[in-house]
N, C-alpha and C positions, 0 to 999 in steps of 0.2 A: 234540177239545176245544181244542188249542193253536192250530189254524189260524185260529179266529175272532179271535184277538188279532193275527194277521198282517193279516187284513182290516181290523181296527180301526186298526192302525198305519198302513197305507197310506191308508185313508180319512182319518185324522187328518192325515197328511202332506199329502194333497191339499187338505184344508180349510185348513191353515196356509199353504200356498203361495198359494191363492186369496185368503186374507186379506191376504197381503203386498201385493196389488194394491189391494183396496178399502179396507183399513184402514191399511196401512203407508205408502202414498203421501202421506197428509197430513203425515208427518214431514218431507218435503222440500218442503212448500208454499212456504217462502221461496225455495228454488231454482227451483221451477216458476214462481213469480211473476216472478223476475228473468229467467229463461231465455226465457219467452214474453211478457214485458212485460204482465202482467195485474194487475188490481186484486184485492183480497182476495175480493170476491163472485164475480169471474170465475174465480178459482182454485177456489172452491166449486163452480161449474158444471162445471169441468173434472173435478174429483174425483167429482162426482155422476154423470158419464157412465157410469162403471163400474156403478154401482148401478142406473141407469136401464136399461142393457142387461140386467142380471141380472133385474130386475123384469119386463121384457117376456118373457124367454125361460124363466123358471124353471118355470112350469106345463107348457109343452110338453115341457121336458126331463124333468119328473117323470113325465108320461104315457109318454114314450119309455122311461125307465128301467124303469117297471113292465112294459112290453111286451117290451123287448129285453134287459134286464139292466143292472146298474150298471157292469160292466166296459166294455161298448161305449160307454155314455153318457159316462163319465168320460174314456175314451181319446180319443174324437173331440173332446169339449169342451176337454180340456187341450191337445191339439195346436193346435186353432183359436185358443185364447187366447194361446198362445206366439207364433203368427204375428202376431196383432194387436199384442201388446206390442212385438215387433220393429219393426212398422210405426210405432209411436208414437215411435220414436227417429229417424225419418227426415224429419220435417216440422215445420211450424209448429204453432201452437196449434189450428187447425182440424183438421189432420191428426191430431194427438195426441188431440183430443177424439173424433173418429170412431173412431180405433183403440182408445181406452179403452172406448167404447161397444161395439165388437166384442168386446173382452176380456170385458166383462160378459155379452154374449150367449152366448159359448162357455163362460165360467167358471161360468155358472149350473148347468151339468150337475153340478158337484161337490156343490153344496148339497143337491140332491134325491137324487142317486144314492148318495152316501156315507151319507146318513141311512137309505136303504133297506137298505144292506148291514148296518148296525148293527141295525136292526129285525129283519132276517132271521136273523142269527147269534146274537143274545142274547135270553134269556128275560126276562120282565117284571121278575123280582126283581133282576136285575143290569143292566137296561137304562138306568136313570138314571145309574149309574156309567159305563157304556160310552159313552152319549151325552155325558156330561160330559167324558170324555176326548176325544171327537171335537170337541166345542165348545170345549174348552180350547185346542185347536190354533189357533183363530182369533185370540184375543188374543196367544198366544205367537208366532204367525207375524208378527203386527203388531209385537210388541215387538222381535223379532229384526231385522225390517226397519227399525224406527226406530233401532236401535242401529248398523246397518251402512250403510243406504242414504244418510243424509246425508253421511257421509264420502266415499262413492263419487261422489255428485252434486257435492260441493264440489271434490274433487280431480280427477275425470275428466270431470265434466259430466253433465247430465241425460240425454242420449242413452245414455250408458254405463249409467246406472242402469236404464233401460228394457231394455237388452240383457241385463243380469244377471237381471232378473225373467223375461224371456222364456226364458232358458236353464234356470233352475230349474223353470219351469212345464213345459217340454218334457221334462225329466228325469223329473218325477213322472208325466206322462202315459205314458211308457214303462214305469215301474214298475207302474202300474195295469194296463196291457195284459199284463204278464208275470206278475203275482202274484195278481190278484183273480179269484175265482170265486164262484158262488152256492152255497148249502148244498144238500145232497141234498133233493129234494122241494120245492124253492122254487116258489112259486106266482107265475105271471105274470099281470098284469092284462090285461083285455080292453077292451071299449068302454064299460064302465059308469062311467068316471071322472067323468061329469057328476053322478052321485049323491053322490060324495064331495065335490065342490066346492059342493054345495047344502046340506050338513049345517050347520044353524044354529049348532051348538056350534063347529064349525071356523071358520065365518065370524066369530063373536064372538071366538074366540081369535086369529084373524088380525088383526082390528082392534085388539085390545088389544096384540098384539105390535108392530104398526106404530106405535102410540103410544109404546111403550117404546123404540123405536129413536130417537125424537126426542132424549131425554136421552143415549142412548148415542152418537149421532153428533154431538151438540152437544159432548160431552166429547172425542170422537175428533178431529173436524175443527178445533175451536177451542182445544184445550189449548195447542198450541205458539204460535199467534198471540196468545192471551191472555197467556201468560207472557212471550213475547219482545217483541211489539209493544206490547201494552197496559201491561205492568208492567216492561219493561226487562230481563228476564232474558236472559242469553246464549243464542243459538240452540242451541248444543250442549248446554248444561245443560237447556234446555227440552225438547230431544229425549230426554235421559236420563230426565227426569221422566215424559214420555209413555211411554217404554219400560217404566219401573217400573210405571206404572199398568196397562199392557197385560199385563205378566207376572202381576201380582197379580190382575187380572181373570180370567186363565186359571185360576189356582188357585181363584178363587171359583166358576168354572163347575164344576170338579171337585167342590168341596165341596157346591155346590147339588145336583149329581146324586146324591151319597151321601145327602144330607139327604132328597131326594125318595124314594129307595128305602126308607129307614128309616121315613119318614112314610107310605109307600104313597100318596103324592099328589104330583102335579106342581103343581097349582093352588094349594094352600095355601102352599108356599114362594114361589110367584110373587107372590101377594098381598102377602106380607110385604116382599119385595124392592121392589115397586112403591111402597109407602109410604115405605120408608127412602130410596129414590132421590129421591122428591119432596122429602122433608125436607132431604136433602143439598144439592140444587140451590138451595133457598131459602137455606140457610146460606152457600153460595158467593156468591150475589147480595148478601147482607148484608155479607159480608167482602171485597167487591171491592177496597177500598182499604186493607185490613189489611196489616201487614207481610208480605213475601213468604213467609217460613217458615210463618206462620199460614195464609195462603191455600193454599199447597201442602199443608199438613197436612189441610186440609178437602177440597181439590179432588181429591186422589189417592184417598181412600176413597170419595168420591162417584162418581168415574169407575169404580172397581172395582165398586160396586153396579150402576151402569148397564151394565156389561159382563157381569155374572155370570149373567144370567137365561136366556139364549138356549136352553141345553140343556133347560131345563124346558118351554118352549113347544114346542120341536121334538119332544121325546119325547111330550108330550101329543097333538100333532097326529098323529104316527104311530100312537099307540095308539087314537085315535078311528077310524082307517081300517079297513075290512074287509081281510082277508088278501089280500096281493098288490097293495094300492093305497097302501101307505105312502108311496112316493115322490111320488105325486100329492098326498096330503094334506100332506106336509111342504113340497112346492113351493107349495101354496096358502098355507100359513102364512107361508112365507118371502117370497112375492110382496108382501105388505103391508109386510114389513120393508124390502124394497128400494125400494119406492115412497117410504117415509119416508127411507131412506138416500140416495136420489137427490136429494131436495128439501131435506133438513135442512141440509147444509153451506151451501147458498146462502142459505136463509131465515135461519138462525142468524147467518151472517156479516153479512147485510144489517141484521138487527136490532141486532147488536153495533155496527156502524159508524154507523148512522143514528139509533138510539134510545139505545143504551148497552149495555155488557157485562152489567150486572145484569139488564136486560130479557131478554137472550138466555138467561140462566140461569133466570129465572122462567118463561119459555116452556117450557123443558125440565121444570121442576117441575110445571107444569100438565098437560103430556102424561102424565107418570107417574101423577099423581093420577087422570086420566081413565081410564087403563088399569085402575087398581084398581077403579074404579066398574064398568067393563064385566065384570070377573071376579067380581063379587059374587054373582050368582044362579047359580053354577056347580053343575051336577050331572053328574058323569062317568059314562058307561056302559061304561067300559073292560072291566069284568069279563065282559061278554057277547060281546066281540069275539074271534074266533079269533086275531087278531093278537097278543092280549095273553097268551095261554096257551102260545104257541109256545116250544119249547125245542130248541136244536140242540146236539148233543154231537159 
């Protein structure tokens, strides 16, 4: 019974370290901009390279994890990501962009494989909480990175910041290889993954998730530039606000997981969060020129809402899958997320610079509202799936 929490802890740690790259790096966007002599939209492209790599590789990693197990997938992926991050410290913007693309290609293993571990070791009635813990590691990893990485980048330089990320990633890959194993009787997937990827419910969930990533990454990629460059807040203070929002977003993921367990529904809470997120971004757009304390008081809870929903969608995706195919289903759901994550930083920054910051916030609101519409005709068939009755002791 106790070992499943070890697996969850290692999986959450791996998830948090992976998030330090694709969510934490925006905290040093001013330093990246200066170091590589980039414009704000170009920094968005650089940051989006990680997510592009993850989007390309996540489904193949999911299939691999279902066939070979999560320990092998996460160990290989973590080691490869560490090498790529180390390479990012050694060159110009083009080298860094390719290295971050590679970090995404390898780091994608964590997203699918750690989710499979949770689905395998936890029964349905506690899975929302467990997946919430795993997903909470994402904003917490980003928050810790936002609190520490700017100081490293300012005092020791951007290359040193990449070396630190590479070192932590390598350490976690070693921990996975040493401590993670599958439960007794674990089912391995075969060649039938195509049936999972064609499930219309999974496709609709994936599309809705991709739309919800637009407000999430609008908040993540633009919070520091909005507060620092647009409204004149000090860069360190802006990074602290970013870190606070990420930490609260992590707590929100945990709360959302408990909520879904008690409601016996992942989609019901997801619908509510979609509506509240849309409303929050409309309010941020309206208050664009309000006094800074007022803007921050609205921006932070809106960012928390935009960050808190991921565990609900990931759990629903895993529960829609046949037994032994959860990594493939989770990877499919995540692939839409990373497509949006790869494009949103650039698109949102372009709209903010060339149209206006309120327009970028309204774009995020529209995406959240569209996700809510997609989730409306939902009927879950989780109860009939072997994946959903499994219990491991």
